[in-house]
C-alpha positions in Angstrom: -10.2 -20.7 91.3 -11.3 -24.3 90.9 -9.3 -26.8 92.9 -11.2 -29.9 91.7 -13.9 -31.6 93.7 -11.5 -33.6 95.8 -9.3 -30.7 96.9 -8.3 -30.5 100.6 -7.4 -26.8 100.3 -3.8 -27.5 101.2 -1.4 -24.7 100.2 1.0 -26.6 98.0 -1.8 -28.6 96.3 -3.7 -25.4 95.6 -0.5 -23.9 94.1 0.2 -26.8 91.7 -3.4 -27.2 90.7 -3.7 -23.5 89.9 -0.4 -23.5 88.0 -1.7 -26.3 85.8 -5.3 -25.1 85.6 -5.2 -24.4 81.8 -3.8 -27.8 81.1 -6.4 -29.5 83.4 -9.2 -27.6 81.7 -7.8 -28.7 78.3 -7.9 -32.4 79.5 -11.5 -32.0 80.6 -12.5 -30.4 77.3 -10.5 -32.5 74.9 -12.4 -34.4 72.2 -11.9 -37.8 73.8 -13.6 -36.7 77.1 -16.3 -34.6 75.5 -17.3 -37.5 73.2 -17.1 -40.0 76.1 -19.6 -38.0 78.1 -21.9 -37.8 75.0 -21.5 -41.6 74.4 -20.3 -40.8 70.9 -16.6 -41.7 71.4 -15.6 -44.2 68.7 -15.3 -47.7 70.2 -11.8 -48.0 68.6 -10.5 -45.0 70.6 -11.9 -46.5 73.9 -10.5 -49.9 73.0 -7.1 -48.4 72.4 -7.4 -46.6 75.8 -8.5 -49.7 77.7 -5.6 -51.8 76.4 -3.0 -49.1 77.1 -4.5 -48.3 80.5 -4.2 -52.0 81.5 -0.5 -51.9 80.6 -0.2 -48.5 82.3 -1.7 -49.7 85.6 0.7 -52.7 85.8 3.6 -50.3 86.0 1.8 -47.6 87.9 1.2 -50.2 90.7 4.9 -50.7 90.9 5.5 -47.0 91.2 2.9 -46.9 94.0 4.6 -49.7 95.8 8.0 -47.9 95.7 6.2 -44.8 97.0 4.8 -46.9 99.8 8.3 -48.2 100.7 9.6 -44.6 100.9 6.7 -43.2 102.8 7.6 -41.4 106.0 4.7 -42.6 108.1 2.6 -45.7 108.5 -0.6 -44.2 107.2 0.9 -43.1 103.9 2.7 -46.4 103.5 -0.5 -48.3 104.0 -2.4 -46.0 101.6 0.1 -46.3 98.8 0.5 -50.0 99.2 -3.2 -50.5 99.1 -3.5 -48.2 96.1 -0.9 -50.5 94.3 -3.2 -53.5 95.0 -6.3 -51.6 93.9 -4.6 -50.6 90.6 -4.1 -54.3 89.8 -7.7 -55.1 90.8 -9.0 -52.4 88.5 -6.9 -53.8 85.6 -8.3 -57.3 86.2 -12.0 -56.4 86.8 -13.2 -53.3 85.1 -10.9 -53.7 82.1 -11.9 -57.3 81.6 -15.5 -56.2 81.6 -14.8 -53.7 78.9 -12.8 -56.1 76.8 -15.8 -58.4 76.9 -18.3 -55.6 76.1 -16.4 -54.6 73.0 -15.7 -58.1 71.8 -12.0 -58.2 72.5 -10.2 -61.3 73.8 -8.2 -60.9 77.1 -5.4 -62.5 75.1 -5.0 -59.2 73.3 -3.3 -57.9 76.5 -0.7 -60.7 76.4 0.6 -59.5 73.0 -0.2 -55.8 73.3 2.8 -53.4 73.5 2.8 -50.0 75.2 2.2 -47.0 72.9 5.0 -44.4 72.8 3.1 -42.2 75.3 2.3 -45.1 77.7 5.9 -46.2 77.6 7.3 -42.7 78.2 4.8 -41.9 81.0 5.4 -45.1 82.9 9.2 -44.9 82.5 9.0 -41.4 84.0 6.8 -42.5 86.9 8.9 -45.5 87.8 12.2 -43.4 87.6 10.7 -40.6 89.7 9.6 -43.0 92.4 12.9 -45.1 92.4 15.4 -42.3 92.0 13.8 -39.2 93.7 12.7 -38.5 97.2 9.4 -39.6 98.7 8.0 -36.1 98.4 8.8 -35.9 94.7 7.4 -39.4 94.2 4.1 -38.4 95.7 3.9 -35.4 93.4 4.6 -37.6 90.4 1.9 -40.2 91.1 -0.8 -37.7 92.2 -2.1 -36.4 88.9 -3.2 -39.9 87.9 -5.5 -39.8 91.0 -6.6 -36.2 91.0 -7.0 -35.5 87.3 -9.1 -38.7 86.9 -11.3 -37.7 89.8 -11.8 -34.2 88.4 -12.6 -35.4 84.9 -14.8 -38.2 86.1 -16.9 -35.8 88.2 -17.1 -33.3 85.4 -18.2 -35.9 82.9 -20.8 -37.3 85.3 -22.4 -33.8 85.5 -23.1 -33.7 81.8 -23.2 -37.4 80.8 -25.8 -38.4 78.2 -27.5 -41.7 79.1 -27.6 -44.4 78.1 -23.9 -44.3 77.7 -21.7 -47.3 76.6 -18.9 -46.0 78.9 -21.0 -45.6 82.0 -19.0 -48.1 84.1 -15.9 -46.0 83.5 -17.7 -42.8 84.4 -19.2 -44.4 87.6 -15.7 -45.6 88.7 -14.1 -42.2 88.6 -17.0 -40.1 89.8 -17.6 -42.3 92.8 -17.3 -40.7 96.2 -15.1 -43.5 97.5 -12.6 -42.7 94.8 -12.9 -38.9 95.7 -12.2 -39.8 99.3 -9.0 -41.7 98.3 -7.9 -38.7 96.2 -8.4 -36.3 99.2 -6.1 -38.6 101.2 -3.5 -38.5 98.5 -3.6 -34.7 98.3 -3.2 -34.6 102.0 0.0 -36.7 101.8 1.3 -34.3 99.1 0.7 -31.3 101.3 2.3 -33.0 104.3 5.4 -33.9 102.2 5.6 -30.4 100.8 5.4 -28.9 104.4 8.5 -30.9 105.3 10.4 -30.1 102.1 12.8 -27.4 101.3 12.4 -24.8 98.5 14.4 -26.8 96.0 12.6 -30.0 96.7 9.2 -28.3 96.4 10.3 -26.9 93.0 11.1 -30.5 91.9 7.7 -31.6 93.2 6.0 -28.9 91.1 7.9 -29.9 88.0 7.0 -33.6 88.2 3.4 -32.8 89.0 3.3 -30.7 85.8 5.0 -33.4 83.8 2.6 -36.1 85.0 -0.3 -33.9 84.1 1.1 -33.3 80.6 1.4 -37.1 80.2 -2.2 -37.5 81.3 -3.2 -35.2 78.4 -1.0 -37.0 76.0 -2.3 -40.4 77.1 -6.0 -39.6 76.3 -5.0 -37.8 73.1 -2.9 -40.8 72.0 -6.0 -43.0 72.5 -8.2 -40.7 70.5 -5.6 -40.4 67.6 -4.8 -44.1 67.7 -1.1 -43.3 68.0 1.3 -46.2 68.1 4.9 -47.1 67.1 5.6 -46.8 63.4 5.8 -50.1 61.5 9.1 -51.2 60.1 7.7 -51.2 56.6 6.5 -47.7 57.0 9.9 -46.6 58.1 11.7 -48.3 55.3 9.5 -46.7 52.7 10.4 -43.1 53.7 
């Protein structure tokens, strides 16, 4: 079985990764990521993704901060607090560069609204981190780390250069990012080791839901999905 290039080999992490293997493979092979690797992804799809990802990271950082507050040891608390800061830094630096590259004003983010998928995904993450246990919170936030690292590594293996999306590929195929993902997987396994059967079941459920949202997030960017306009509704 393939556990992803950042796998620590922990029992629970192996279990949930294998349980979601078909979905993770579908994410890797979806048109958005195949075309991104080839450099043929329409710029409109990537622009949609970048705007939504900027909005996503603002709320994801808050979920990470809550996870840090609930952490059961200092190392985990420091890791998730730092990850919350990094999420904001990514949103400000890499995304600003892409907005400039594709001729988009940064002001677009001030008026942008979350797509239905982005709204649903971030609502789910924030609720999971606020309302559920630390162990369940870690399981909810992990797919964003792990799936991105896996996809980034897989794309880097087959990327066609020159590629207009190379900066994105470099970010998520970087060994430093993989090391951070291994740490996060370790915290998942540590939390699972201390959890009871029911809590581990909840952890597996939210891990799957987050992974499903990852698929939907990329697919939504590729399809250009957004909220229906009022005029479109009234004409039905």
